[in-house]
gemmi code that builds the backbone of each chain (N, CA, C; Angstrom):
import gemmi

chains = {
    "A": [
        ("ASP", (-75.154, -28.142, -30.341), (-75.796, -29.154, -30.551), (-74.977, -30.452, -28.987)),
        ("ILE", (-75.758, -31.128, -28.520), (-74.790, -32.274, -27.778), (-73.894, -32.934, -28.231)),
        ("GLN", (-72.562, -33.442, -28.071), (-71.959, -34.332, -28.702), (-72.051, -35.713, -27.729)),
        ("MET", (-72.230, -36.784, -28.048), (-72.197, -37.791, -27.595), (-70.936, -38.807, -27.773)),
        ("THR", (-69.923, -38.681, -27.397), (-68.609, -39.594, -27.443), (-68.717, -41.213, -26.712)),
        ("GLN", (-68.662, -41.960, -27.776), (-69.020, -43.326, -26.903), (-67.579, -44.514, -27.293)),
        ("SER", (-66.887, -44.977, -26.459), (-65.949, -45.794, -26.597), (-65.900, -47.532, -25.787)),
        ("PRO", (-65.416, -48.299, -26.231), (-64.541, -48.252, -27.900), (-65.720, -48.208, -28.976)),
        ("SER", (-65.014, -48.342, -29.788), (-65.895, -48.549, -31.125), (-66.406, -49.687, -31.657)),
        ("SER", (-65.495, -50.360, -31.288), (-65.312, -51.983, -31.249), (-65.103, -52.813, -30.021)),
        ("LEU", (-65.246, -53.846, -29.978), (-64.596, -54.853, -28.898), (-64.794, -56.009, -28.977)),
        ("SER", (-63.944, -57.117, -28.911), (-63.860, -58.642, -28.937), (-64.194, -59.266, -27.577)),
        ("ALA", (-64.913, -60.165, -26.962), (-64.849, -60.463, -26.000), (-65.218, -62.254, -25.381)),
        ("SER", (-65.104, -62.644, -24.561), (-65.469, -64.217, -24.813), (-66.996, -64.144, -24.337)),
        ("VAL", (-67.558, -65.254, -24.397), (-68.259, -65.705, -24.139), (-68.357, -65.775, -22.643)),
        ("GLY", (-68.933, -65.060, -21.544), (-69.454, -65.551, -20.086), (-68.694, -63.689, -19.568)),
        ("ASP", (-68.054, -63.303, -20.259), (-67.161, -61.806, -20.218), (-67.760, -60.560, -19.807)),
        ("ARG", (-67.290, -60.071, -18.604), (-68.289, -58.888, -18.748), (-67.600, -57.723, -19.678)),
        ("VAL", (-68.785, -56.953, -20.021), (-68.114, -56.083, -20.825), (-68.765, -54.676, -20.666)),
        ("THR", (-67.556, -53.510, -20.990), (-68.242, -52.166, -20.569), (-68.186, -51.253, -21.887)),
        ("ILE", (-69.293, -50.421, -21.518), (-69.190, -49.827, -22.539), (-69.107, -47.731, -22.140)),
        ("THR", (-68.740, -47.160, -22.986), (-68.755, -45.543, -22.072), (-69.115, -44.789, -22.962)),
        ("CYS", (-70.015, -43.638, -22.401), (-70.385, -42.764, -23.215), (-70.126, -41.510, -22.314)),
        ("GLN", (-69.684, -40.436, -23.046), (-69.678, -39.424, -22.563), (-70.118, -37.783, -23.017)),
        ("ALA", (-70.867, -37.186, -22.763), (-71.799, -36.365, -23.209), (-70.858, -34.595, -23.113)),
        ("SER", (-70.964, -34.253, -24.153), (-70.516, -32.405, -24.348), (-70.942, -31.976, -23.257)),
        ("GLN", (-71.938, -31.881, -22.428), (-72.844, -31.053, -21.543), (-73.565, -32.181, -20.660)),
        ("ASP", (-73.405, -31.303, -19.597), (-74.648, -32.278, -18.328), (-75.992, -32.463, -18.858)),
        ("ILE", (-76.163, -33.439, -19.137), (-77.756, -34.084, -19.318), (-78.413, -34.584, -18.299)),
        ("GLY", (-77.947, -34.989, -17.441), (-78.875, -35.239, -16.227), (-78.299, -37.119, -16.308)),
        ("ASN", (-79.646, -37.457, -16.229), (-79.617, -38.992, -15.961), (-80.472, -38.974, -17.708)),
        ("TYR", (-80.518, -37.988, -18.840), (-81.324, -38.043, -20.077), (-80.619, -38.966, -21.039)),
        ("LEU", (-80.406, -40.308, -20.613), (-79.729, -41.418, -21.365), (-80.218, -42.340, -21.607)),
        ("ASN", (-80.313, -42.657, -22.986), (-80.887, -44.325, -23.189), (-79.833, -45.069, -23.826)),
        ("TRP", (-79.969, -46.301, -23.925), (-78.908, -47.332, -24.816), (-79.637, -48.289, -25.285)),
        ("TYR", (-79.368, -48.517, -26.755), (-80.110, -49.382, -27.721), (-79.151, -50.620, -28.337)),
        ("GLN", (-80.040, -51.244, -28.726), (-79.327, -52.478, -28.923), (-79.452, -52.815, -30.776)),
        ("GLN", (-78.290, -52.751, -31.616), (-79.034, -52.802, -33.379), (-78.418, -54.306, -33.335)),
        ("LYS", (-78.894, -55.415, -33.844), (-78.201, -56.741, -34.593), (-78.585, -56.451, -36.255)),
        ("PRO", (-77.572, -56.924, -36.597), (-77.049, -56.687, -37.875), (-78.569, -57.226, -38.841)),
        ("GLY", (-78.685, -55.807, -39.627), (-79.957, -55.834, -40.821), (-81.155, -55.626, -39.858)),
        ("LYS", (-80.954, -55.345, -38.379), (-82.702, -55.123, -38.150), (-82.492, -53.673, -37.504)),
        ("ALA", (-83.708, -53.351, -36.659), (-83.933, -52.054, -36.217), (-83.659, -51.880, -34.821)),
        ("PRO", (-83.139, -50.569, -34.139), (-82.129, -51.134, -33.403), (-83.959, -51.220, -31.633)),
        ("LYS", (-83.164, -51.610, -30.624), (-84.014, -52.212, -29.530), (-83.888, -51.370, -28.435)),
        ("LEU", (-84.401, -50.608, -27.901), (-84.482, -49.994, -26.183), (-83.998, -50.844, -25.448)),
        ("LEU", (-82.963, -50.664, -24.659), (-82.485, -51.608, -23.711), (-82.410, -51.119, -22.361)),
        ("ILE", (-81.950, -49.502, -22.283), (-81.787, -49.110, -20.999), (-82.436, -47.639, -21.243)),
        ("TYR", (-83.673, -46.929, -20.536), (-83.861, -46.080, -20.728), (-83.736, -44.937, -18.884)),
        ("ASP", (-83.325, -43.709, -19.380), (-83.061, -42.852, -18.082), (-81.774, -43.312, -17.411)),
        ("ALA", (-80.807, -43.640, -18.029), (-79.633, -43.844, -18.071), (-79.429, -45.906, -17.257)),
        ("SER", (-80.193, -46.103, -16.248), (-80.020, -47.123, -15.386), (-81.302, -47.868, -15.237)),
        ("ASN", (-82.218, -48.025, -15.801), (-83.712, -48.235, -15.811), (-83.668, -49.457, -16.854)),
        ("LEU", (-84.182, -50.688, -16.661), (-84.140, -51.807, -17.500), (-85.365, -51.723, -18.377)),
        ("GLU", (-85.343, -51.669, -19.749), (-86.874, -51.662, -20.272), (-87.187, -52.820, -20.128)),
        ("SER", (-88.646, -53.176, -20.022), (-89.684, -54.525, -19.639), (-89.315, -55.610, -20.556)),
        ("GLY", (-88.382, -56.872, -20.224), (-88.274, -57.803, -21.127), (-86.693, -58.090, -21.377)),
        ("VAL", (-86.307, -56.945, -20.836), (-84.625, -56.757, -21.438), (-83.966, -58.060, -19.881)),
        ("PRO", (-83.066, -58.409, -20.558), (-82.591, -59.541, -19.776), (-81.595, -58.426, -18.422)),
        ("SER", (-81.377, -59.256, -17.441), (-80.839, -58.442, -16.388), (-79.122, -58.675, -16.635)),
        ("ARG", (-78.878, -59.114, -17.206), (-77.472, -59.362, -17.587), (-76.888, -57.543, -18.201)),
        ("PHE", (-77.816, -57.041, -18.783), (-77.628, -55.494, -19.159), (-77.832, -54.474, -17.931)),
        ("SER", (-77.307, -53.736, -18.029), (-77.273, -52.500, -17.175), (-76.739, -51.187, -17.145)),
        ("GLY", (-76.827, -50.132, -16.567), (-76.417, -49.330, -16.916), (-76.551, -48.090, -16.245)),
        ("SER", (-75.323, -47.127, -15.719), (-74.903, -46.359, -14.535), (-74.505, -44.665, -15.199)),
        ("GLY", (-74.726, -43.951, -14.200), (-73.874, -42.675, -14.772), (-75.111, -41.555, -14.623)),
        ("SER", (-74.345, -40.482, -14.775), (-75.281, -39.285, -14.743), (-74.369, -37.983, -14.891)),
        ("GLY", (-74.773, -36.706, -15.524), (-74.132, -36.064, -15.788), (-73.526, -35.848, -17.174)),
        ("THR", (-72.561, -36.344, -17.162), (-71.864, -36.053, -18.487), (-71.409, -37.362, -19.088)),
        ("ASP", (-71.025, -38.523, -17.845), (-70.420, -40.036, -17.900), (-71.327, -41.080, -17.636)),
        ("PHE", (-71.214, -41.721, -18.402), (-72.484, -43.265, -18.659), (-71.334, -43.999, -19.075)),
        ("THR", (-72.088, -45.381, -18.014), (-71.467, -46.560, -18.575), (-72.549, -47.687, -18.773)),
        ("PHE", (-72.342, -48.557, -19.790), (-73.296, -49.482, -20.432), (-72.314, -51.065, -19.791)),
        ("THR", (-72.940, -52.089, -19.152), (-72.432, -52.861, -18.933), (-73.325, -54.391, -19.840)),
        ("ILE", (-72.687, -55.524, -19.818), (-73.157, -56.375, -19.953), (-72.626, -57.621, -18.979)),
        ("SER", (-73.100, -58.045, -17.883), (-72.381, -58.816, -16.823), (-72.025, -59.913, -17.633)),
        ("SER", (-72.383, -60.642, -18.370), (-72.142, -62.224, -19.011), (-72.160, -62.198, -20.434)),
        ("LEU", (-71.419, -62.073, -21.224), (-71.315, -61.834, -22.693), (-72.085, -63.275, -23.129)),
        ("GLN", (-73.156, -62.933, -23.983), (-73.750, -64.327, -24.356), (-74.122, -64.297, -25.691)),
        ("PRO", (-73.971, -65.338, -26.926), (-73.539, -65.409, -28.197), (-74.575, -64.664, -28.599)),
        ("GLY", (-75.630, -64.358, -28.275), (-77.201, -63.408, -28.779), (-77.174, -62.299, -28.777)),
        ("ASP", (-75.894, -61.655, -27.672), (-75.531, -60.178, -27.520), (-74.281, -59.481, -28.731)),
        ("ILE", (-74.479, -60.393, -29.482), (-73.585, -59.733, -30.778), (-74.126, -58.935, -31.404)),
        ("ALA", (-73.850, -57.509, -31.381), (-74.424, -56.293, -31.662), (-73.996, -55.359, -31.545)),
        ("THR", (-74.517, -54.216, -32.332), (-73.682, -52.665, -31.989), (-74.578, -52.041, -31.041)),
        ("TYR", (-74.138, -51.490, -29.813), (-74.522, -50.469, -29.344), (-74.539, -49.302, -28.903)),
        ("TYR", (-75.795, -48.459, -29.054), (-75.701, -47.132, -28.887), (-76.499, -46.336, -27.729)),
        ("CYS", (-75.687, -44.969, -27.618), (-76.163, -44.008, -26.519), (-77.157, -43.130, -27.126)),
        ("GLN", (-77.722, -42.600, -26.593), (-78.674, -41.576, -27.061), (-79.356, -40.447, -25.875)),
        ("GLN", (-79.236, -39.421, -25.851), (-79.159, -38.250, -25.224), (-80.382, -37.522, -25.447)),
        ("TYR", (-81.289, -37.055, -24.530), (-82.696, -36.704, -24.908), (-82.935, -35.423, -23.936)),
        ("ASP", (-81.839, -34.696, -23.592), (-81.906, -33.466, -22.640), (-82.333, -32.484, -23.377)),
        ("ASN", (-81.893, -32.581, -24.854), (-81.582, -31.086, -25.818), (-82.380, -32.001, -27.193)),
        ("LEU", (-82.997, -30.878, -27.621), (-83.179, -30.956, -29.173), (-81.903, -30.053, -29.707)),
        ("PRO", (-81.255, -30.972, -31.013), (-81.444, -32.245, -31.781), (-80.984, -33.246, -30.514)),
        ("LEU", (-81.774, -34.329, -30.883), (-81.527, -35.664, -30.315), (-80.217, -35.934, -31.112)),
        ("THR", (-79.361, -36.962, -29.770), (-78.001, -37.319, -30.686), (-77.632, -38.545, -30.089)),
        ("PHE", (-76.882, -39.123, -31.182), (-76.322, -40.479, -30.750), (-75.201, -40.784, -30.474)),
        ("GLY", (-74.652, -41.667, -29.789), (-72.806, -41.942, -29.778), (-72.982, -42.764, -30.899)),
        ("GLY", (-71.267, -42.995, -31.103), (-71.114, -43.136, -32.760), (-71.317, -44.706, -32.740)),
        ("GLY", (-71.516, -45.259, -31.636), (-71.970, -46.683, -31.492), (-70.557, -47.713, -31.693)),
        ("THR", (-70.956, -48.937, -30.761), (-69.868, -50.372, -30.259), (-70.128, -51.413, -30.702)),
        ("LYS", (-69.297, -51.784, -31.395), (-69.832, -52.756, -32.428), (-69.402, -54.075, -31.178)),
        ("VAL", (-70.207, -55.269, -30.926), (-69.589, -56.265, -29.770), (-69.084, -57.492, -30.434)),
        ("GLU", (-68.069, -57.966, -30.570), (-67.923, -59.094, -31.294), (-67.455, -60.425, -30.003)),
        ("ILE", (-67.977, -61.951, -30.588), (-67.308, -62.948, -30.085), (-65.984, -63.104, -30.351)),
        ("LYS", (-64.789, -63.140, -29.270), (-63.743, -63.774, -29.295), (-63.494, -65.316, -29.821)),
    ],
    "B": [
        ("GLN", (-100.796, -56.183, -32.332), (-99.215, -55.905, -31.109), (-99.114, -54.427, -32.255)),
        ("VAL", (-97.833, -53.783, -31.345), (-97.558, -52.562, -31.259), (-96.863, -52.469, -32.520)),
        ("GLN", (-96.880, -51.511, -33.726), (-96.125, -51.774, -34.864), (-96.672, -50.403, -35.799)),
        ("LEU", (-95.320, -50.908, -36.695), (-94.983, -49.436, -37.282), (-93.968, -49.572, -38.548)),
        ("VAL", (-94.806, -49.559, -39.546), (-94.510, -50.400, -41.159), (-94.287, -49.162, -41.678)),
        ("GLU", (-93.044, -48.880, -42.128), (-92.574, -47.981, -43.174), (-92.754, -48.202, -44.779)),
        ("SER", (-92.847, -47.287, -45.386), (-93.076, -47.617, -47.009), (-92.768, -46.298, -47.554)),
        ("GLY", (-92.826, -46.584, -48.898), (-92.319, -44.966, -50.120), (-90.967, -44.475, -50.341)),
        ("GLY", (-89.663, -46.085, -50.065), (-88.414, -45.722, -49.913), (-88.725, -46.113, -51.523)),
        ("GLY", (-87.261, -46.098, -52.243), (-86.356, -46.104, -53.660), (-85.623, -45.367, -53.869)),
        ("VAL", (-85.344, -45.338, -55.064), (-83.966, -45.038, -55.478), (-84.722, -43.535, -56.463)),
        ("VAL", (-84.377, -42.814, -56.127), (-84.596, -41.369, -56.733), (-83.207, -40.670, -56.832)),
        ("GLN", (-83.348, -39.836, -57.752), (-82.115, -38.787, -58.459), (-82.020, -37.582, -57.518)),
        ("PRO", (-80.704, -37.154, -57.481), (-80.878, -35.842, -56.930), (-81.687, -34.486, -57.102)),
        ("GLY", (-82.043, -33.946, -56.383), (-82.970, -33.067, -56.259), (-84.343, -33.455, -56.406)),
        ("ARG", (-84.721, -34.244, -56.483), (-86.277, -35.205, -56.490), (-86.629, -35.497, -55.493)),
        ("SER", (-87.806, -35.516, -55.256), (-88.652, -35.594, -54.237), (-88.831, -37.243, -53.702)),
        ("LEU", (-89.733, -37.818, -52.214), (-90.025, -38.673, -52.355), (-90.681, -39.059, -50.589)),
        ("ARG", (-91.751, -38.942, -51.198), (-92.756, -38.996, -49.618), (-92.944, -40.315, -49.222)),
        ("LEU", (-92.156, -40.704, -48.059), (-92.491, -41.624, -47.198), (-93.329, -42.155, -45.865)),
        ("SER", (-94.199, -42.805, -45.618), (-95.062, -43.201, -44.803), (-94.906, -44.344, -43.760)),
        ("CYS", (-95.856, -44.030, -42.897), (-95.627, -44.856, -41.942), (-96.616, -44.899, -40.869)),
        ("ALA", (-97.196, -46.387, -41.011), (-98.435, -46.947, -40.947), (-98.485, -47.112, -39.017)),
        ("ALA", (-99.342, -46.952, -38.269), (-98.700, -47.297, -36.648), (-100.454, -48.302, -36.492)),
        ("SER", (-99.985, -49.130, -35.782), (-101.204, -49.946, -35.236), (-100.573, -50.422, -34.086)),
        ("GLY", (-101.761, -51.107, -32.728), (-101.629, -51.792, -31.735), (-101.713, -50.802, -30.988)),
        ("PHE", (-101.589, -49.079, -31.051), (-101.285, -48.093, -29.763), (-102.467, -47.032, -30.054)),
        ("THR", (-102.375, -46.127, -28.895), (-103.305, -44.942, -29.841), (-102.286, -43.915, -30.305)),
        ("PHE", (-102.369, -43.971, -31.518), (-101.160, -42.807, -32.166), (-101.442, -41.505, -32.089)),
        ("SER", (-102.722, -41.032, -31.637), (-102.703, -40.046, -31.626), (-102.195, -39.355, -30.022)),
        ("SER", (-102.028, -40.185, -29.506), (-101.375, -39.968, -27.713), (-99.485, -39.784, -27.312)),
        ("TYR", (-98.945, -40.132, -29.227), (-97.660, -39.966, -28.774), (-97.030, -39.168, -29.601)),
        ("ALA", (-96.029, -38.437, -29.255), (-94.928, -37.743, -30.447), (-94.635, -38.815, -31.208)),
        ("MET", (-94.144, -38.470, -32.422), (-93.012, -39.572, -33.432), (-91.827, -38.822, -33.864)),
        ("HIS", (-90.939, -39.703, -34.477), (-89.883, -39.509, -35.318), (-89.365, -40.279, -36.208)),
        ("TRP", (-88.917, -39.536, -36.954), (-88.020, -40.172, -38.249), (-86.479, -40.318, -37.189)),
        ("VAL", (-85.898, -41.267, -37.649), (-84.426, -41.775, -37.704), (-83.517, -42.291, -38.751)),
        ("ARG", (-82.638, -41.817, -39.441), (-81.903, -42.533, -40.580), (-80.555, -43.389, -39.903)),
        ("GLN", (-80.564, -44.103, -41.255), (-78.643, -44.629, -40.995), (-78.557, -45.004, -42.471)),
        ("ALA", (-77.273, -44.322, -42.680), (-76.571, -44.443, -43.834), (-76.180, -45.764, -44.035)),
        ("PRO", (-75.173, -46.328, -45.043), (-75.055, -47.741, -45.097), (-73.798, -47.706, -44.444)),
        ("GLY", (-73.415, -49.003, -43.327), (-72.703, -49.088, -42.871), (-72.324, -47.912, -41.849)),
        ("LYS", (-73.300, -46.911, -41.610), (-72.776, -45.604, -40.544), (-73.872, -45.971, -39.379)),
        ("GLY", (-73.787, -45.159, -38.342), (-74.706, -44.973, -37.341), (-75.782, -44.150, -37.431)),
        ("LEU", (-76.499, -44.451, -36.177), (-78.022, -43.565, -35.889), (-77.605, -42.202, -36.288)),
        ("GLU", (-79.052, -41.448, -36.914), (-79.004, -40.085, -37.108), (-80.367, -39.780, -36.843)),
        ("TRP", (-80.724, -38.967, -35.947), (-81.966, -38.422, -35.544), (-82.398, -37.655, -36.938)),
        ("VAL", (-83.763, -37.574, -37.349), (-84.197, -36.353, -38.475), (-84.861, -35.218, -37.956)),
        ("ALA", (-86.076, -35.870, -37.447), (-87.099, -34.914, -37.181), (-88.120, -35.678, -36.274)),
        ("VAL", (-88.875, -34.968, -35.504), (-89.638, -35.188, -34.450), (-91.105, -33.800, -34.580)),
        ("THR", (-92.315, -34.877, -34.486), (-93.587, -34.110, -34.101), (-94.494, -34.315, -33.166)),
        ("SER", (-95.373, -33.054, -32.619), (-95.693, -33.401, -31.085), (-97.244, -34.979, -31.528)),
        ("TYR", (-97.590, -34.795, -30.476), (-98.875, -35.753, -30.586), (-99.653, -35.242, -31.663)),
        ("ASP", (-100.167, -34.065, -31.747), (-100.962, -33.308, -32.678), (-100.864, -32.713, -33.987)),
        ("GLY", (-99.272, -32.789, -33.851), (-98.713, -31.920, -35.106), (-98.596, -30.432, -35.226)),
        ("SER", (-98.677, -30.116, -34.102), (-98.684, -28.586, -33.563), (-97.332, -28.075, -33.833)),
        ("ASN", (-96.546, -29.044, -32.770), (-94.707, -28.676, -33.066), (-94.028, -30.033, -33.817)),
        ("LYS", (-92.855, -29.528, -34.051), (-91.832, -30.230, -34.952), (-90.716, -29.222, -35.184)),
        ("TYR", (-89.644, -30.451, -35.056), (-88.268, -29.760, -35.284), (-87.536, -30.754, -35.883)),
        ("TYR", (-86.368, -29.946, -36.263), (-85.553, -30.972, -37.383), (-84.079, -30.543, -37.475)),
        ("ALA", (-83.348, -31.832, -37.789), (-81.868, -31.671, -37.706), (-81.832, -30.620, -38.689)),
        ("ASP", (-80.503, -30.050, -38.174), (-79.771, -28.840, -39.240), (-79.679, -29.393, -40.733)),
        ("SER", (-79.262, -30.939, -40.960), (-78.807, -31.728, -41.784), (-80.106, -31.661, -43.219)),
        ("VAL", (-81.215, -31.637, -42.601), (-82.208, -31.546, -42.977), (-83.508, -30.724, -43.527)),
        ("LYS", (-83.405, -29.365, -42.299), (-84.318, -28.396, -42.452), (-84.502, -27.628, -43.410)),
        ("GLY", (-85.305, -27.012, -44.012), (-86.062, -26.575, -45.159), (-86.404, -27.445, -46.402)),
        ("ARG", (-85.488, -28.302, -46.233), (-85.747, -29.242, -47.067), (-87.009, -30.758, -46.884)),
        ("PHE", (-87.134, -30.750, -45.398), (-87.671, -32.289, -45.258), (-88.755, -31.604, -44.389)),
        ("THR", (-90.084, -32.307, -44.778), (-91.381, -31.823, -43.538), (-91.669, -33.129, -42.684)),
        ("ILE", (-91.942, -32.873, -41.561), (-92.888, -34.222, -41.186), (-94.155, -33.815, -40.891)),
        ("SER", (-95.181, -34.500, -40.857), (-96.428, -34.548, -40.797), (-97.022, -35.623, -40.400)),
        ("ARG", (-98.639, -35.706, -39.989), (-98.940, -36.991, -39.430), (-100.415, -36.716, -39.474)),
        ("ASP", (-101.309, -37.915, -39.516), (-102.960, -37.632, -39.798), (-102.925, -38.697, -38.930)),
        ("ASN", (-103.894, -38.405, -37.725), (-104.206, -38.945, -36.551), (-105.129, -39.252, -36.842)),
        ("SER", (-106.216, -39.314, -37.895), (-107.058, -40.158, -38.514), (-106.914, -41.455, -39.120)),
        ("LYS", (-105.826, -41.108, -39.590), (-105.487, -42.340, -40.755), (-104.106, -43.223, -40.072)),
        ("ASN", (-104.037, -42.988, -38.499), (-102.961, -43.656, -37.841), (-101.659, -43.427, -38.729)),
        ("THR", (-101.122, -42.490, -39.133), (-99.840, -42.648, -40.237), (-99.130, -41.383, -40.031)),
        ("LEU", (-98.105, -41.499, -40.208), (-96.676, -40.576, -40.060), (-96.342, -40.724, -41.040)),
        ("TYR", (-95.822, -39.075, -41.944), (-95.351, -38.829, -43.192), (-93.871, -38.078, -42.786)),
        ("LEU", (-92.896, -38.405, -43.940), (-91.687, -37.671, -44.115), (-91.601, -37.169, -45.532)),
        ("GLN", (-92.168, -36.049, -45.645), (-92.149, -35.352, -47.164), (-90.188, -34.727, -47.404)),
        ("MET", (-89.531, -35.730, -48.162), (-88.085, -35.386, -48.719), (-88.065, -34.848, -49.939)),
        ("ASN", (-87.731, -33.235, -49.965), (-87.431, -32.457, -51.611), (-85.843, -32.059, -51.573)),
        ("SER", (-85.611, -32.173, -52.253), (-84.029, -31.147, -52.910), (-83.496, -32.860, -52.304)),
        ("LEU", (-83.594, -33.874, -52.675), (-82.743, -34.731, -52.076), (-81.263, -34.660, -52.654)),
        ("ARG", (-80.565, -35.185, -51.822), (-79.138, -35.322, -52.068), (-78.533, -36.787, -51.760)),
        ("THR", (-77.128, -36.898, -52.483), (-76.586, -38.320, -52.246), (-76.262, -38.678, -50.768)),
        ("GLU", (-76.080, -37.905, -50.073), (-76.105, -38.159, -48.586), (-77.029, -38.034, -47.412)),
        ("ASP", (-78.463, -38.023, -48.794), (-79.446, -38.405, -48.024), (-79.902, -40.014, -47.849)),
        ("THR", (-78.953, -40.737, -48.709), (-79.377, -41.928, -48.695), (-79.086, -43.091, -47.583)),
        ("ALA", (-80.042, -43.335, -47.173), (-80.081, -44.073, -45.729), (-81.049, -45.349, -45.463)),
        ("VAL", (-81.193, -45.842, -44.580), (-82.584, -46.779, -44.216), (-82.867, -45.720, -43.221)),
        ("TYR", (-84.919, -45.499, -43.071), (-85.572, -44.486, -42.357), (-86.377, -45.136, -41.683)),
        ("TYR", (-86.281, -44.709, -40.539), (-87.108, -45.545, -39.653), (-88.004, -44.834, -38.966)),
        ("CYS", (-88.845, -44.835, -38.999), (-90.313, -44.336, -38.517), (-90.203, -44.536, -36.720)),
        ("VAL", (-90.360, -43.848, -35.762), (-89.922, -44.423, -34.371), (-90.991, -43.707, -33.493)),
        ("ARG", (-91.433, -44.340, -32.468), (-92.500, -44.032, -31.641), (-91.606, -43.263, -30.185)),
        ("ASP", (-92.162, -42.259, -29.962), (-91.555, -41.472, -28.657), (-91.757, -42.405, -27.495)),
        ("SER", (-90.877, -42.151, -26.814), (-91.169, -43.241, -25.173), (-92.201, -42.582, -24.499)),
        ("GLY", (-92.883, -41.294, -24.309), (-93.655, -40.914, -23.517), (-95.243, -40.278, -24.107)),
        ("TYR", (-95.969, -41.419, -23.191), (-97.302, -41.680, -23.284), (-97.760, -40.361, -23.210)),
        ("ASN", (-98.879, -39.327, -23.496), (-99.041, -38.060, -23.323), (-98.528, -37.441, -22.594)),
        ("SER", (-97.100, -37.200, -22.967), (-96.087, -36.417, -22.402), (-96.324, -34.863, -22.780)),
        ("GLY", (-96.556, -34.580, -23.575), (-96.507, -32.510, -24.044), (-95.999, -32.873, -25.649)),
        ("TRP", (-95.038, -31.852, -25.280), (-94.525, -32.400, -26.557), (-93.566, -33.602, -26.821)),
        ("TYR", (-92.635, -33.833, -26.376), (-92.074, -34.872, -26.090), (-91.118, -35.233, -25.103)),
        ("GLU", (-90.838, -36.626, -25.240), (-89.883, -36.726, -24.184), (-88.382, -37.426, -24.826)),
        ("GLY", (-88.283, -38.082, -25.845), (-87.103, -37.758, -26.535), (-86.622, -39.590, -26.656)),
        ("GLY", (-86.876, -40.406, -26.144), (-86.783, -42.127, -26.184), (-87.150, -42.617, -27.377)),
        ("PHE", (-86.752, -43.700, -27.873), (-87.287, -44.177, -28.777), (-87.763, -45.521, -28.655)),
        ("ASP", (-88.859, -46.033, -28.104), (-89.237, -47.168, -27.559), (-89.988, -48.095, -28.842)),
        ("ILE", (-90.643, -47.632, -29.855), (-91.165, -48.957, -30.880), (-90.465, -48.237, -32.117)),
        ("TRP", (-89.646, -49.300, -32.730), (-89.209, -48.668, -34.049), (-89.913, -49.850, -35.284)),
        ("GLY", (-90.017, -49.117, -36.526), (-90.547, -49.461, -37.575), (-89.352, -50.554, -38.204)),
        ("GLN", (-89.308, -51.385, -39.418), (-88.653, -52.024, -40.051), (-87.680, -51.153, -40.856)),
        ("GLY", (-87.674, -49.950, -40.939), (-87.088, -49.086, -42.183), (-87.581, -49.443, -43.541)),
        ("THR", (-87.204, -48.267, -44.011), (-87.303, -48.017, -45.689), (-86.052, -47.352, -46.131)),
        ("MET", (-85.352, -48.566, -47.184), (-84.112, -47.441, -47.860), (-84.730, -46.309, -48.813)),
        ("VAL", (-83.959, -45.474, -48.930), (-83.923, -44.850, -49.770), (-82.472, -44.628, -50.136)),
        ("THR", (-82.498, -44.447, -51.715), (-80.922, -44.076, -51.973), (-81.211, -43.085, -53.418)),
        ("VAL", (-80.272, -41.729, -53.065), (-80.403, -41.193, -53.723), (-79.456, -41.245, -54.968)),
        ("SER", (-79.371, -41.354, -56.129), (-78.354, -41.514, -57.122), (-78.838, -41.182, -58.313)),
        ("SER", (-78.035, -40.894, -59.395), (-77.798, -40.349, -60.608), (-77.768, -41.318, -61.516)),
    ],
}
model = gemmi.Model(1)
for chain_id, residues in chains.items():
    chain = gemmi.Chain(chain_id)
    for i, (resn, *xyz) in enumerate(residues, 1):
        res = gemmi.Residue()
        res.name, res.seqid = resn, gemmi.SeqId(i, " ")
        for name, pos in zip(("N", "CA", "C"), xyz):
            atom = gemmi.Atom()
            atom.name, atom.element = name, gemmi.Element(name[0])
            atom.pos, atom.b_iso = gemmi.Position(*pos), 0.0
            res.add_atom(atom)
        chain.add_residue(res)
    model.add_chain(chain)
structure = gemmi.Structure()
structure.add_model(model)
structure.setup_entities()
C-alpha cells in the first residue's frame, strides 16, 4: 500500500498569512494526488486534483504543486472561512489512501 | 442538483450486520464508479471500497475485505454497502462518494461529490 505522510498535523496562522502543507508519498505516484478540505461536521470537499489543478468554483488563493513523491498545498492568504482540516489523497494505486490530515486554525 | 444521500446507519452490536444505502440524483449514476469512505470519530479519512460503473469490478480495503460487500442498482440509482461481522473498530461516519472519472472505465480514483454521511456505531 502507498503511505501518505502529511505535515504538519496542525498549524495556527494569522489571517492573511501564507500557509503551506506538505504531503509525501511512500513511492512515486506521478501527479495522481488530490487535496480536500473538511470543515467541522461536514463532508470533505475536493479542492485540487491532479496535484495542481483547481476544482471549479474553488478560490484561487488555494494551489497545489509537486509530482513523484513530494507535494505541496498552499493557501496564499489565509481567510477565516479556511478553518478546516486538509487531506491529501493518492489515486495512483488501490487501495486509495489519504494523508493523516492537517488542522488549520486562526491565531 | 447533484446529490448523494446516505441512509441505514445506526447502533448495532458487535458481530451483527447492517446495510447502508446511498441514493444518487442529479447526474447519470450509471456512468460513474462509486466509493465508500469512512471516518472514525475524531480521526482521518479511510477509503473502504469501490465499484465500477456497472458493478462488474469491486475492490476493498484490507480492513473490511471478506466482511463488507459493495453493490449497486443502476435502475434505482442506488449504491449499497452490506456490512457483516461488524467490529467496534468499524464505528465511523460512512460517506458515499462519486468517483471523479466520467465514463472512465474501471475507476479514476478522485472523489468529487460526497454525501452528508451516515453514522454507524458498533457497541455492545
